[in-house]
Structure formats: structure tokens, C-alpha cells
Phi, psi and omega in degrees: 000138180291146180289131183279147173242134182246141174226160184275110180264000183290329183270017184264028176292140183296127180283151178292126181277133179292150183284334184288139176273169186297320184288325177289325176296320179295317180294327182282317187245344183084006180232152172246126181279098183281346179297331179293334183271341181276140177292147178294135179280142180283141175266106182279145182252149176280165177299325180294320178294319178294317179297323179293318178295318179297318180299318180297317179294318180294318181295317178298315179294323179294318179292321177295318179297316179298318179297320179292320179296314182284346180274359184286306184211145184296333182275351179251107179229132179242146177290147178275112181227060186273119170210160187228164172217142173250154180283134187298317183277344179221082187291352175280351178253140180194176178223161183226130173274130184256309183203169174216147181202179175247147176207168178247114173276154186303318187265358183232167171286187182296132180237157174258138182223159177234143179250131182229164163221155181226154178267031174208169176243142182200176169264152179265130183257218183264190184294324183283327181228079190295316179264121184239139179053064181289132176247098190277011181308204180272031180264171176217169184217133174245132182207155175232138179233148174283139182231160177206154177287140176268113187298323185289321187250002180054050176218170181266133179232166178287133178276097184286353177287339180273115177057023174086324182232359179087354182279121178273314172204159176211131181207162174259349184268120181294330179291319177294320179297315178300316180298316180296318179295318178296322177297321179292331182267348181290135183268332183230164185291328179298318179290324177296323178296321178296317181293320178299328181284351180295000000 
């Protein structure tokens, strides 16, 4: 894949064009402003600058998402565990961890899960290449995976025993994602019925 170059497009608002034409400006001042005729040069950004901008956006979105989840009902509370990662080769793409909790799925004992969102859509792969076939369009992805501690390396890994790949849900719709997270956090059937009705 070709190495991407990023430039700052925020400062490209059309400048107000002066009313004076070049020949009248010349007659008035004796100079012609040639800068108006030259195209504006692009300000290129480094990968670190792009990653920093992406990180700021992901963190803000993660905190907003956590606030919305916890604002639904007083009995459903999730810990705030917001952190982000950007992809090394494409720093404009990244994902954000929002929260983690325990729940009981119908076919399994109590499991621990983590909720994420990403500013791209993809398939989930294995441990070495977690994001597979990334589609970087204007899509996004909300997903939750079952997790467990890895005894050998003292880190958290995806629990592949749950549903074969560890994926609890994946969607592009934020309302469906919110509903699924609330269902995972609901403690009783009455609250689950209310959430299903949303």
C-alpha cells in the first residue's frame, strides 16, 4: 500500500477576493500582487500530528458515548474505561475502548466483555491481525467482544470460546449498539423488556 500524505484542509475557506483588478492596483501602487494568482500551498501534516487529531476526536466521542450509556437508567452503570489506539500505517483510522463489564449470556456462564467503536468498518481477525479487511469509507463500527486474562503474558485477550470468535455483537448503527450494551448491562427481565421496546 502506498504511504499516505495528509494535509490540513481546515484553512481552505475561500478568501474574500478584492474588488480591485490587477491593472487598477498597478496604477494606484505601481505593484501587481502576484500572490493572488498563485495557488495556495498545502500544509502537510506528519503522522504524529494526524494521530494526535484522531486521538482527540476518538477520546471525545468515547466520553460522550459513556455518558449516554450511563444516562439511560439508574440501575445500569458501567465503569468509565476510555482509551484509544490509532492504526500505525493509517493514523486517521482508530478505535476507542469505552467500557468493560460482566454479564451472563444464556448459553454461557458469566463472561467479561469490552465495548469498542471504530471510525472504520472491518472484519475481526485473529490475535496477530485483529482488524481484517478494513473499509475506511465514511462508515463506523460499534462492537463488543468477550475478554479473558491471558495467564502466560499477563494481558487481556479475546475469549474465542464465546460464539467461536469472541464477538458478542457488531453493528454500524449507534442506536442498535446502545441497545445491545444496555441489554448486556440490564440485571432483570423487566428492564430488558423496556430496552427491547426502544
